[in-house]
C-alpha positions as a LaTeX table, in Angstrom:
\begin{tabular}{lrrr}
\hline
Residue & $x$ (\AA) & $y$ (\AA) & $z$ (\AA) \\
\hline
Met1 & 0.16 & $-0.10$ & $-0.15$ \\
Arg2 & 1.52 & 3.31 & $-0.86$ \\
Glu3 & 0.95 & 6.86 & 0.93 \\
Thr4 & $-0.69$ & 9.31 & $-1.49$ \\
Thr5 & $-0.22$ & 12.95 & $-1.88$ \\
Lys6 & $-2.65$ & 13.34 & $-4.61$ \\
Arg7 & $-5.03$ & 16.10 & $-4.19$ \\
Glu8 & $-2.85$ & 17.75 & $-1.58$ \\
Ala9 & $-1.63$ & 20.91 & $-2.04$ \\
Pro10 & 2.03 & 20.82 & $-1.72$ \\
Arg11 & 3.25 & 23.85 & 0.27 \\
Gly12 & 4.86 & 26.24 & $-1.78$ \\
Ala13 & 4.33 & 24.35 & $-5.09$ \\
Ala14 & 4.47 & 26.04 & $-8.31$ \\
Ala15 & 3.32 & 25.39 & $-11.86$ \\
Pro16 & 6.01 & 23.73 & $-14.17$ \\
Ala17 & 8.36 & 26.47 & $-15.60$ \\
Gly18 & 6.98 & 28.27 & $-18.60$ \\
Asp19 & 3.22 & 27.45 & $-17.38$ \\
Glu20 & 2.55 & 30.50 & $-15.18$ \\
Ala21 & 1.29 & 32.67 & $-18.32$ \\
Arg22 & $-1.12$ & 29.80 & $-19.05$ \\
Val23 & $-3.11$ & 29.80 & $-15.62$ \\
Pro24 & $-6.37$ & 31.56 & $-16.09$ \\
Asp25 & $-7.52$ & 33.62 & $-13.40$ \\
Arg26 & $-11.08$ & 32.37 & $-13.65$ \\
Leu27 & $-13.39$ & 29.92 & $-15.50$ \\
Ile28 & $-16.93$ & 30.83 & $-15.82$ \\
Thr29 & $-19.89$ & 28.54 & $-16.36$ \\
Pro30 & $-23.70$ & 29.30 & $-16.53$ \\
His31 & $-23.88$ & 29.43 & $-12.47$ \\
Leu32 & $-20.17$ & 29.14 & $-11.11$ \\
Val33 & $-16.97$ & 31.52 & $-11.32$ \\
Leu34 & $-13.85$ & 29.18 & $-10.58$ \\
Arg35 & $-11.53$ & 32.07 & $-9.37$ \\
Lys36 & $-8.41$ & 32.54 & $-7.24$ \\
Ala37 & $-8.95$ & 32.69 & $-3.56$ \\
Lys38 & $-9.21$ & 36.33 & $-1.84$ \\
Asp39 & $-9.02$ & 37.36 & 1.90 \\
Asp40 & $-12.61$ & 37.87 & 2.33 \\
Asp41 & $-13.30$ & 34.05 & 1.43 \\
Leu42 & $-12.27$ & 32.97 & 4.77 \\
Glu43 & $-15.42$ & 32.77 & 6.65 \\
Pro44 & $-17.55$ & 31.19 & 3.87 \\
Ile45 & $-15.10$ & 28.58 & 2.63 \\
Trp46 & $-14.23$ & 27.64 & 6.15 \\
Arg47 & $-17.81$ & 27.18 & 7.05 \\
Asn48 & $-18.84$ & 25.62 & 3.79 \\
Ile49 & $-15.90$ & 23.09 & 3.22 \\
Trp50 & $-13.13$ & 23.22 & 5.44 \\
Ser51 & $-14.65$ & 22.45 & 8.85 \\
Asp52 & $-17.32$ & 20.00 & 7.33 \\
Pro53 & $-16.15$ & 16.43 & 8.85 \\
Asp54 & $-18.30$ & 14.87 & 6.41 \\
Ile55 & $-16.92$ & 16.46 & 3.47 \\
Ala56 & $-13.48$ & 15.44 & 4.90 \\
Lys57 & $-14.34$ & 11.86 & 4.77 \\
Met58 & $-14.01$ & 11.71 & 1.06 \\
Met59 & $-11.04$ & 13.95 & 0.90 \\
Leu60 & $-7.22$ & 13.60 & 1.86 \\
Trp61 & $-7.27$ & 16.82 & 4.13 \\
Glu62 & $-7.99$ & 17.10 & 7.87 \\
Pro63 & $-11.14$ & 19.32 & 8.78 \\
Thr64 & $-9.93$ & 22.85 & 9.93 \\
Val65 & $-11.43$ & 23.39 & 13.42 \\
Thr66 & $-9.98$ & 26.65 & 14.51 \\
Arg67 & $-10.09$ & 30.15 & 12.86 \\
Glu68 & $-6.03$ & 30.54 & 13.16 \\
Ala69 & $-5.91$ & 27.23 & 11.19 \\
Ala70 & $-8.40$ & 28.46 & 8.58 \\
Val71 & $-6.28$ & 31.76 & 8.40 \\
Asp72 & $-3.19$ & 29.88 & 7.63 \\
Arg73 & $-4.85$ & 27.51 & 5.17 \\
Leu74 & $-6.00$ & 30.41 & 3.31 \\
Glu75 & $-2.66$ & 31.98 & 2.93 \\
Arg76 & $-1.34$ & 28.48 & 1.82 \\
Thr77 & $-4.14$ & 28.22 & $-0.78$ \\
Lys78 & $-3.70$ & 31.66 & $-1.98$ \\
Arg79 & 0.09 & 30.87 & $-2.62$ \\
Tyr80 & $-0.53$ & 27.81 & $-4.26$ \\
Gln81 & $-3.57$ & 29.21 & $-6.39$ \\
Ala82 & $-1.30$ & 31.81 & $-7.57$ \\
Ser83 & 0.65 & 29.60 & $-10.01$ \\
Asn84 & $-1.35$ & 26.37 & $-10.32$ \\
Tyr85 & $-4.56$ & 25.26 & $-11.93$ \\
Ala86 & $-6.53$ & 25.63 & $-8.64$ \\
Tyr87 & $-9.72$ & 27.59 & $-7.75$ \\
Phe88 & $-12.43$ & 28.30 & $-5.36$ \\
Val89 & $-15.60$ & 27.36 & $-6.72$ \\
Cys90 & $-18.10$ & 30.38 & $-6.25$ \\
Arg91 & $-21.71$ & 30.96 & $-6.91$ \\
Lys92 & $-21.83$ & 33.30 & $-10.03$ \\
Asp93 & $-24.94$ & 35.19 & $-8.30$ \\
Thr94 & $-23.22$ & 36.05 & $-5.16$ \\
Asp95 & $-19.47$ & 35.09 & $-5.37$ \\
Glu96 & $-19.81$ & 32.97 & $-2.19$ \\
Pro97 & $-17.20$ & 30.30 & $-2.41$ \\
Ile98 & $-19.06$ & 26.93 & $-1.95$ \\
Gly99 & $-16.05$ & 24.48 & $-3.22$ \\
Phe100 & $-12.63$ & 24.24 & $-4.86$ \\
Ala101 & $-11.23$ & 22.41 & $-7.66$ \\
Gly102 & $-7.95$ & 21.92 & $-9.51$ \\
Ile103 & $-5.97$ & 20.18 & $-12.09$ \\
Arg104 & $-2.05$ & 19.61 & $-12.72$ \\
Glu105 & $-0.22$ & 18.26 & $-15.61$ \\
Thr106 & 1.41 & 15.00 & $-14.40$ \\
Ala107 & 3.48 & 14.65 & $-18.04$ \\
Pro108 & 3.25 & 16.49 & $-21.13$ \\
Gly109 & $-0.41$ & 16.26 & $-22.16$ \\
Glu110 & $-1.68$ & 14.29 & $-19.27$ \\
Phe111 & $-3.54$ & 15.84 & $-16.52$ \\
Glu112 & $-5.35$ & 14.93 & $-13.31$ \\
Glu113 & $-7.69$ & 16.51 & $-10.82$ \\
Thr114 & $-6.12$ & 17.69 & $-7.78$ \\
Gly115 & $-9.41$ & 17.68 & $-5.97$ \\
Ile116 & $-13.25$ & 18.67 & $-6.61$ \\
Cys117 & $-15.40$ & 19.58 & $-3.86$ \\
Ile118 & $-18.89$ & 21.30 & $-3.60$ \\
Ala119 & $-20.23$ & 22.12 & $-0.11$ \\
Arg120 & $-23.08$ & 19.62 & 1.00 \\
Arg121 & $-25.88$ & 22.37 & 1.06 \\
Phe122 & $-25.01$ & 23.03 & $-2.68$ \\
Gln123 & $-25.07$ & 19.40 & $-3.93$ \\
Asn124 & $-27.60$ & 17.99 & $-6.32$ \\
Arg125 & $-28.10$ & 21.31 & $-7.87$ \\
Gly126 & $-26.10$ & 20.43 & $-10.98$ \\
Tyr127 & $-22.94$ & 22.43 & $-9.86$ \\
Gly128 & $-20.70$ & 19.39 & $-9.90$ \\
Lys129 & $-21.48$ & 18.83 & $-13.54$ \\
Glu130 & $-20.71$ & 22.72 & $-14.60$ \\
Leu131 & $-17.50$ & 22.37 & $-12.60$ \\
Leu132 & $-16.02$ & 19.13 & $-14.02$ \\
Asn133 & $-17.00$ & 20.35 & $-17.55$ \\
Ala134 & $-15.47$ & 23.31 & $-17.18$ \\
Leu135 & $-12.18$ & 21.45 & $-16.11$ \\
Val136 & $-12.59$ & 18.98 & $-19.05$ \\
Glu137 & $-12.79$ & 22.09 & $-21.45$ \\
Leu138 & $-9.91$ & 23.76 & $-19.70$ \\
Val139 & $-7.60$ & 20.53 & $-20.15$ \\
Phe140 & $-8.72$ & 19.63 & $-23.74$ \\
Ser141 & $-9.58$ & 22.88 & $-25.29$ \\
Arg142 & $-7.36$ & 25.37 & $-23.63$ \\
Leu143 & $-4.44$ & 23.43 & $-22.55$ \\
Cys144 & $-4.43$ & 20.62 & $-25.55$ \\
Gly145 & $-4.37$ & 17.74 & $-23.12$ \\
Arg146 & $-4.73$ & 14.24 & $-24.42$ \\
Arg147 & $-5.70$ & 12.53 & $-21.54$ \\
Phe148 & $-7.51$ & 13.73 & $-17.89$ \\
Gln149 & $-7.63$ & 11.33 & $-15.28$ \\
Tyr150 & $-10.00$ & 11.79 & $-11.95$ \\
Gly151 & $-9.81$ & 10.01 & $-8.71$ \\
Cys152 & $-12.22$ & 9.16 & $-5.95$ \\
Phe153 & $-12.70$ & 6.97 & $-2.76$ \\
Arg154 & $-14.33$ & 3.79 & $-3.73$ \\
Glu155 & $-17.06$ & 4.58 & $-1.44$ \\
Asn156 & $-17.70$ & 8.05 & $-2.83$ \\
Glu157 & $-20.60$ & 7.04 & $-5.34$ \\
Pro158 & $-21.99$ & 10.02 & $-6.30$ \\
Ser159 & $-18.19$ & 11.36 & $-7.16$ \\
Ala160 & $-17.86$ & 8.28 & $-9.42$ \\
Ala161 & $-21.42$ & 8.85 & $-11.06$ \\
Leu162 & $-20.61$ & 12.54 & $-11.84$ \\
Cys163 & $-17.17$ & 11.59 & $-13.68$ \\
Arg164 & $-19.12$ & 8.88 & $-15.61$ \\
His165 & $-21.76$ & 10.95 & $-16.49$ \\
Cys166 & $-19.01$ & 13.61 & $-17.74$ \\
Gly167 & $-17.64$ & 10.88 & $-20.21$ \\
Phe168 & $-14.71$ & 9.50 & $-17.92$ \\
Ala169 & $-14.46$ & 5.73 & $-18.03$ \\
Tyr170 & $-13.20$ & 3.31 & $-15.29$ \\
Ser171 & $-9.44$ & 2.83 & $-15.76$ \\
His172 & $-8.09$ & 0.99 & $-12.32$ \\
Ser173 & $-7.98$ & 0.99 & $-8.65$ \\
Glu174 & $-5.22$ & 1.70 & $-6.22$ \\
Arg175 & $-4.98$ & 0.86 & $-2.22$ \\
Met176 & $-3.85$ & 4.02 & $-0.53$ \\
Val177 & $-3.54$ & 5.55 & 2.85 \\
Arg178 & $-4.74$ & 9.09 & 3.87 \\
Lys179 & $-1.62$ & 10.81 & 5.61 \\
Trp180 & $-3.39$ & 12.65 & 8.34 \\
Asp181 & $-5.35$ & 10.00 & 9.96 \\
Gly182 & $-3.75$ & 6.74 & 8.61 \\
Tyr183 & $-7.28$ & 5.74 & 6.72 \\
Glu184 & $-6.77$ & 2.85 & 4.18 \\
Tyr185 & $-8.73$ & 3.17 & 1.28 \\
Leu186 & $-9.30$ & 1.98 & $-2.52$ \\
Cys187 & $-9.15$ & 4.95 & $-4.94$ \\
Asp188 & $-10.76$ & 4.28 & $-8.15$ \\
Phe189 & $-9.48$ & 6.24 & $-11.32$ \\
Tyr190 & $-11.46$ & 7.10 & $-14.10$ \\
Val191 & $-9.99$ & 8.54 & $-17.69$ \\
Arg192 & $-11.33$ & 10.47 & $-20.40$ \\
Ser193 & $-9.34$ & 11.04 & $-23.52$ \\
Arg194 & $-9.19$ & 13.90 & $-26.01$ \\
Pro195 & $-12.07$ & 13.57 & $-28.40$ \\
\hline
\end{tabular}
């Protein structure tokens, strides 16, 4: 069993050299704006996502329980997002952060998601499909990717159903260990290739 770092934002990591100019500041869908984090996002992202233990069960990060930890996490997030394909997912009508999403290039033309999350109270409204389709468009149309990989916990059937609905096909599974609590899980990987 291998320990994973998938979907965990590396502290201070940056996009590969030469990619900085390619990182769009925002992506827009009919109901969402994927944008970089800002200072006044602290309370809503902490309330909607980071402090929710039920969301964290299906992610690799530990819930953020104190405001001090949330302030630190927001600063790390802003630094990471500055030079990576990583965004807060916001409602277009209110600009409230209700999730996050990101991708990274793992080899020339090959991308993987680095985490996709919508707050529980905003799920089942079609936002996940809009969000994932925006990332698909980014990978294949804007970045000329050939392959896009999506991974999720085996027990996260809503996430698996989302990626299948968006044209991803099952590829393989790997046993992994979540770093912060030692949880052993099976990660199912799905792939979509350039049309």
